[in-house]
N, C-alpha and C positions, 0 to 999 in steps of 0.2 A: 723280331721281338714278338713275344706273345702279348695278348691283351691283359693277362693276369699274371705278371711276374711274381716271384717270391718277394717277401718283405725286404725292403731295402736294408742293406748292410753297409755301414755300421748302424747301430741302433739310433733311435731319435735323439737320445740324450748325448751319445757320443758325437753325433753329427753336429748338434748345437754347440757343444764344447769346441769341436774342431773348427767350425766355421767362424766362431767368435774369436778364438785365441790363436789359431794358426790358419788364417784364410788362404794364404798362398799355397800351402801344402794341401789343404782340404779341397780347394778348387781343382787341383790336378786329379785327386781321387774321384771327385764328382764328375769330371769330364769323361773319365774312362768307364765308370760303372754303368751297368745296364739299368734301364728304367723306362717307364712310359709316362706320359703326361698324367694319366689317371693315378699311377702309383705315387707320383710326386705329391699330388694333392691329397690323396687318401691317407698316405703314410706320414706326411709331414705338414703340409699346409693346413689341413682340416683341424688337427688338434691344436697347433700353435696359434692359428688365427683366432681361436676361441678365447684365448687368454684376455685380450683387451676388452671385448664386449662383456664378458662375464664379470671381470674385476670392476669395470666401470658401473655395471648394474648393481653389484653388491655394495660397492663403496658409496655410490650415490644414494642408495636407500638407507644404509646404516649411518652414514655421517652427513649426507647432504652436501650442498655447495654453499660456501660462505660468500654472501654478497652484501657489502656495506654493513657488516655486523649482524646480518640476519642469515639464518640457515634455511636453504631451500631444498626441496626434494621434488622430483618429477612424480606425477601420479604413477603408481606401480604398473598399471596396464600399459601406459605409454612408454615407460622405461623398458619394460620387457620387449615390447614390439620394436622399440628403438634398438635394443641390443641385438635382436634377431636380424633386423635390417642391416645394422652395422657389420655383423658377422658375414652375412651374404655378400655385401658390397666389398668387404675386405678381400674375400676370395675372388670375386669378380675383378677387383682392381689388380690383383696379382696376375690373373690370367690376361687381362688387357695389357699389362706391362710386358708380359712375355711376348705377346703379339707385336708390340711396338719394337722390342729388342730384335725380334726376328725380321720385321719389315725394314728396319734401318740398317741391318747388317751389311748389305752390299754397298751402301754408301760409305762405309768405313773399312772396307777391305776384309770384312768378316764373312763367315760362312752362314748362309741363310738356312738355319736348321731350327725347326720349331721345338723339338725336344731340348736341344741345348739352350735355347732362349728361355724356355720354361724353367730349366734348372737354375739359370741365373736369377730369374724373377723370384722363384720360390725361395731358394736358399739365401739370397741377399736380403730377404724380408725378415730374416730371423730376429735381428736386433729390434726392429720396430715392433714385432709381435711380443717379444719378451718384455719390452718396456711398458707394455700395457698393464703389467702387474701393478704399477704405481697407481692405477685407477682405483685400487682398493682403498686408498686414502687420498681423497681428492686434493687435500692440502699439499700433497707431494706430486701432484700432477705435472709440475714443471720438470720433474726428473724424467718425464716421458721423452724429453729432448735427447736423452741418451739413445733413443731409437734412431737418431740421425746417423748412427754408426752404420746403418743399413746402406746408406749412400756410398760409404767407403767400400763396403762389401760388394756392392754393385760394380763399382769401378774395378776392383781387383779381380772380379770374375769374368769381365768381358773379354779380356785378352786370352786367358787359358781355355775358357769354355767355348767362346764364340769364334776364336781364332783371329781376333782383331789384331792388327800389327800394333806393337807397343806405341809407335809414334802417333797412331790414330785413336788409341784407346781413351785418351783424355777427352777428346772432342766427342767421341761416341758416348762416353759416360755422361758428359755435360748435357747432351741432347736428350738422352734417356732419363736423366735425373729431372730435367725440366718437365718432361712428359709425366713422370711419376708424381711430381708435386702437383701438377694440374689435376691428375686423376684423384689424388687424395683430398684436394680441396673440394672437388666436386662431390666426392663421397661424404665428406664432413658436412657439406651443405645439405645434401639429401637426407642424411640421418637427422640433422637438426630440424629440418622441415617436417619430417615424419613425426618426430617426437612432439613438436609444437602443434601440429595439426591434430594429433591424437589427444593432446591436452585440451584443445579447444572443443573437440568432439565430446570429451568427457565432462565438459562444462567447467573445466578448470581455467581455461584461458591462458594460464601461465603456471610455472612451477609454484607450489604453495609454500609459504613460510611456516617454519615450525619453531623458530626461536628468534 
């Protein structure tokens, strides 16, 4: 494989539609198509992972967050830096998830293949990235739970892409999902700490009330 393959086919929109609506069929296509780790991230992960941080930044500044009847907004500088950090960590989190999928593969009868593992990590994250759009309206943030569909996508991708036997794919998925949850809890904690520390540095000490 070359370091700079042509743009992935099908298009990003078609891939999103396929993986969400027909995951079993789409995983078979993904398994066979040429790619590199770089192309997976540049063509797919980089644009989609941007949805959540950008929407949360815009929604947080436009509408703020309602706490006990008062509306709070993070200082704009801290919010922007927090969005940048969240974006970078989201991409890092997917890469780490791919490494975990690869490392665990032999324990569940799957093939240890980094490219295949990254395919599963990247494409299974589709639902969680798209669910970030609800950040535009913080009051609808609970709908972000729809992103949990990514866990199902992860499960359905392990067998066809990683070659895990059907009878072991559930256990494989459970272990990987637990690892994914830990990763994203850590990412959330880091982002919260960064935003909070920037607020303190700016002299705010905490998000400010506007209503």
